[in-house]
N, C-alpha and C positions, 0 to 999 in steps of 0.2 A: 406367348405374346403377353400374358398377364404379368410375367416376371419382368419383361422389358418396361412395361408401364410403371410397375412398382419401383424399379430402379430409377427410372426417369423422375418419378414423383419425389423420391428421396433426394436425388441430386438437386432438383429444383428447390425443394424445401431447404436444403443445406445452403444453397446459394443465396436464397432470400434471407435466411438467418444471418449469414455472414455479412451481407450488405447492410442489414439493419443494425448489426452490432458494431460495425466499424464506424469510425469518426470520419465525417466528410469535411470537417473543418481542419485547416492547417494551423499550426501554432502561429500566433501573431508575434511580431518583433517589437522590441522596445524602441520607442522614439526618443524618450528623454527620461531622466531620473532626477528626483528632487530629494534632498536631505533636509530634514527639519528636526528641531528639538530645542528645549529650553537649556540655557547655559546653567550648568550645575554650580553650586556653591563649592568653595574649597572644602575638601573632605567629604563631599556628597556626590551622588550620582543622578543622572537624568537619562531617560530613555529617548534615543533619537530614532527616527523612522526614515525609511527609504521608500519612496513611492514612484513606481514606474508608470509613465504614460505610454500606452501601447499604440501601435500603428492603427488599430481598429477604433481608436477614440476612447477606449476604456482606461481605467487606472487600476493598478494593483499594488497592495502593500507587499513589498518584497524585502522587508527588514530582515527577516530570518534567513533569506536566501542570499543576501548580499555579503560581500567581503568588506570589512570595515577597517579603516586606518585613521591615524592621527599624524599630523606633521611634526608634533613635538610631544613625545611621551613623558617628558619632564613636566609638562603643563597639564596634560590630560591624557588619559588612556581610554581605549574603547574596547569593549568585549565583542566576541563574535556575534552577539545578539543585538549590538548597537547601543549598549549602555555605556554612556560617557561618564567617567569619574574625574572630578577636579582634583588636581594634585598641587598645583602652584599657580600664583598669579602670572598672567601673560596671555599672549595671543596664540591660538592654535586653529588649525583647519581640520575638521572632521570630514572624512570622505567615505563614500560607499561605492562599490562597483557591483553591477548586476548585468549579466549577459554582455560583458565587454563595454557597457555604458557606465560612465562614472559621473559623480556629482560631489560637490563639497559644500560645507557650511562653515564659514569663518566665525569663530566665537572669541570673546575676550573674558577671561576669568579675572575677577578682581578680589583683592584681599577683604 
């Protein structure tokens, strides 16, 4: 009978440990995304950021996790880290996508 109690105690302890270690929160979804940054001078670079507004009301910097694009790489390029480099004068849209949510920032580079 002592062996049964020991096994029961071990099983109960393992169940309590497993429940204490598991996360009871589910991942929250992205409600919206915002792209911000300063317009770089020609031949210079500027860090842009992507900020996600989450469904639970919090915000997260998701710059490093986002996929970055520009509408015209002849005017500006963007690195995977969100660094925008000014190449030539003109208008360009810098975009980021995080968890299938996209946002853009239209900028104008001047000579």
